[in-house]
N, C-alpha and C positions, 0 to 999 in steps of 0.2 A: 367763302364758303366757311359756316359758323365751326368750332371744332369745342368740345367742351373738356374738360377734365372728366377721366374715365369714371372716380366715385361722384363727382355732380350731374353728370348726363344723365343717368338715372331718374333725377328730380325735376328733368327740365318738362316732361311732359306734366306733371302733378302741379307745378307755379306756375302755370299762366299767367301772362300779360296783364296786369290791374286796368280794369276800366274807368277812367275818370271821366266818364258821359254823366253818371250819376255818383255824387258825390258820396251823400247817406249810404248808400251800397257799396260800396269801393271801400269805404271806412269801416264796415262791418266784414267785408269778405278778408281786405288782410287783418283784421284782429282774427278772424278763424286761420287766415294762414301760420299767423302768430304763432300761438296757440299750439295749431298740427305739428310743427315744424321743429318751434323754436325751443331751447334745452327746458327742465323743469325750474321754475322761477325760484331757487330758494338761494339766499344768500348767507354766508356766513363769514367772521369776520369783520365786518365792517356796521356801523348803523345809519341810519337816516332821519332826517325833522323835514318836514317841509314850513316854508314860512312862506310869507305875500309881501312881495319889493314895492315899497310905498310908490302911489300913482304915478305923483306930478302932473294932474291933470285930468289921468287918465284910468282903464279899471289896473286895480292891482295885477301885478304879474307872479304865479307863483312858479316858486323854485323849491327843489328839494335839494336837502345838502347831506351828501354822504361819507361819512368821517372814518377810514379804515381803524381796527383796531390800533393796529401798527401803523404809526406815522414815520413818516422816513427821517424827519425832524420838527425842530420847533422854531420858529415859527413855519410850517407846511408850505410845499407851490399847492398851487392849486391849478383844478381846468373846468373853465367853463365850457360846460355838454349843449348838443344844440342839436334835439333827434332829428331823425328824416321823416320824411313822408311825401313827399310829391309837394310843401309846404299849405296842400288842405288834410294831410292824416297823421297821426302822429300824438304821443302825449308824452311824459313825464311816465305816467304805467307803462306804455307800451318798451321803453329802454329803460324800466326801473334794474334791468338782472344788467343789461350792458355795463350801466353807469357804475353797478354797487362791485362789479367785476372790475373794473376798470381801477375803482379807487384804490379796492386790493391790491391789483398788479401791481401800481407804480407808487404808493404808498402815501398817496396825495387825497387831499380833498377836491372832490366832484361838486358842481355846482349843476342840475340839469334843470333847467330852464321850460316851462310852458307857455310858449308864447303862442300868441293868436293865432288861427289855420285862417288860410284863405278858401272859398271865395266870400266867405262873411264878413272877414277883415283883410281888404286888401293890402298888397305894399303901400305903406311901410311898416304898419304893424307891427310883424315879424320882429325887425329888424329892430325898430325904437325898444321890444320889449326884449329881445336880446342886450339889450344900450341898456339898460337900464338897471337890468338883472349884472351888467359888469360894474358900473357905478355901485349897486348895492355891495357887490365883493368886496370894492374898495375900501369902502366908508365901512364895513363890517369885519374888518379885518382884523383887529386885534380881538375881537367876541369869537370867532371864529379859527384864531392862530394860524390866521394864512401869512405865508409872506408876502405881500404886495407887490414886489418886483419878481415873483416869481408864479406870474397868473399864465397860463395858456388857453386858449381860445379850441374846439373841436367839434368837428361834426360828423356825417355822415349823409349822402344825399344832398336833399334840400338843406339840410343840418350843415353839410359843407360847404354848400353857395353862401349860407349864412353864416358862416365861420368867418368865410373869404370878404363878404359884405362888412361884419364888425370891427374886421383888420382895418378897413379902409376908412370905415367913420370912426374908429380911434382917433387914428391918426389924424384926420381932418379936421378932427375937435380938439385936437391937443391932449388926449387923453379919456380914460383911464388907460393905463399901459398895459400891453401884450405881448409877452417875451416869447409866442412863438401857435402857431396856428397851423393844427391839425385837419388835412382837409380829405376825408377818407369820399371818392368816387364822387366829389361835386357836382351839381347843380347850376353851371353858370351861366348859361348865355341864351337869352329865349330865341334869337335867329334860328338856331337848328339847322345850320350850312354846314357841319362838317360832314368827312364821310361817315363814320359811324352813325351820327344822327338820321342818316337818310339809308343805310343799311340794315339796320335791327329793326325791320318794324314791328316784328313779335317776338320776341326774344322774352325768357321767364320774368316777369316780376315787373319789370318795367320797359317800356316800346315807344317808338315813336310816338303814337297818337297818344299816349299816355303823359309824355311830356309837351306837347301842344295843348293839351288841356290845364297841365297844372301849370305853365305860364301864361295863358287866359284866364286863370281863376287868380293866381297871386299878381299880376300885374292890372287885371283891373281895367281901369281906364285908360293907362301908360299903354296895354299892350296895342302893338302892332306901329306905337310909334318910332320915328327914324333914331331921335335921340330921345335916352334916359340917362335918369340916375346911375352912375357905375354900382352904387349899391344895391341898387335894382338888380344889377344882372352884371356882376365884376365880370363877366367871360368877354364885354365887350370894351374892355381895358387894352392899352395898350401899355407897353414896357415903360414909359415914362409915367402913364400914371401909379403904378406902382410902388416907384423910388419912396425909401422908409419904411415900408414894412417889417412887419417882424420873420424871423426863417418861419420854411414850411415845409410838412411834408404833404405829399399828394400822392395818393392812390386812385388807379382806372385799373376796371377789368375789361378782360380780352373784349368779349362777348355783350358790349354795353352800350346803350344808345349816347350817352354822357361822355364815354372813352377819348373820343379826339378835342372834347373842349377841354379837360381836366389834365389832360398834354398839352394843349396851346396853354394855359394861364399857368403851368407850371414852368413851362420855355420864357413864357412873358418875365416870369419872376427874376430868374435866372439871367434873364437880360436885361431888369431893373439894378441886379447885382446882389440878388438876396439869397442868401443862400436856402438851399432848397434840397430835398431829397425824393425823388420819383420812383415808384413802384407801378409797374402794370403787370398784375398777376395772371398767370397764361390759365385759358379753359374755363372763367369763371363767368360770369353774367351779374346783373345788377343786383345786387341782396343776396350772395348765393352763401356771404357769409352766415345767415341764418340755419344752413347744412354745415354738420360734421364732418369735416375735410380735414386732407393731409395741409391742402392751401388754403383753408380758413384757418388753420390753428398759424398757421405761416403767417398769413397777416396780422394776427394778434400777436404773435409776439415781437413780430419788428413794428408795431406801428406802439407797444409799447414798451420797448427799448430804445425809441425815438424820444417819447414823452420822457422816460427817465432821464435822458442827456441831456433834453432841450430844458427841464424842468432842475438842473443841472445834480445828479442824481447820482450815484454811481449805477452801473449798468450791470447785472448778472442776477 
């Protein structure tokens, strides 16, 4: 039985599950939802600049760098931020407010990545864009005033899945270093075999049908294969595959098709000897942080506190 937080329940009927059968229409619908239910996109105490990361043989990757007026220290920690959207939606503009607010909250530089989207650009386009951005952050650390030993990666939904994949890729390529990974309601496992992925077929914003389309678009010709690279679907990893990764924060929403794969991944990280903080927020659904509620505010506070601690900053 689906049970929603009382402050979130009124929005359940107003936030239908996204229909990814038509990607263009889905992108337009999610933008409408963001404008109707999101906060007014006004940022204070932070500035931002746009950059193009060198192509290395491909198209340049747009990134937006957020610098808070009050930095916690010099050089400053940094967070590479990967937006959500099921691998097919979202942009640095759709996450502009979230990235800017995070920069102010933790007193650190945030680098938001406008990675290429599927189905136009299937795997490995997005993860390679994220990796190029990570390399750029390290290569540019002096001009950005960033401490290269304190660079974390963070993302929500598909961005959380990409953040997990980036941590694996950076480990396997022996750098650049990542000190921590924040995986918010991550999209990790294309097999969709978990209890929650079978139970939540018509939940708000995200559902099993949406997940099925999302993975089909993202994996392209790899979809349906028995064996995939771990950077394509980190949820397929075993504990042995995850050794040597940075500390992690993993969140899950109670009424979310992705809930169980997030929990399973956190447990595998623990079994690999990784320091992990795992939270499942009660009565929530995928994307419910877009709605103002006490539980949404608590999620934000806890993730800010975890990031500050992971980046070696005082909490308070």
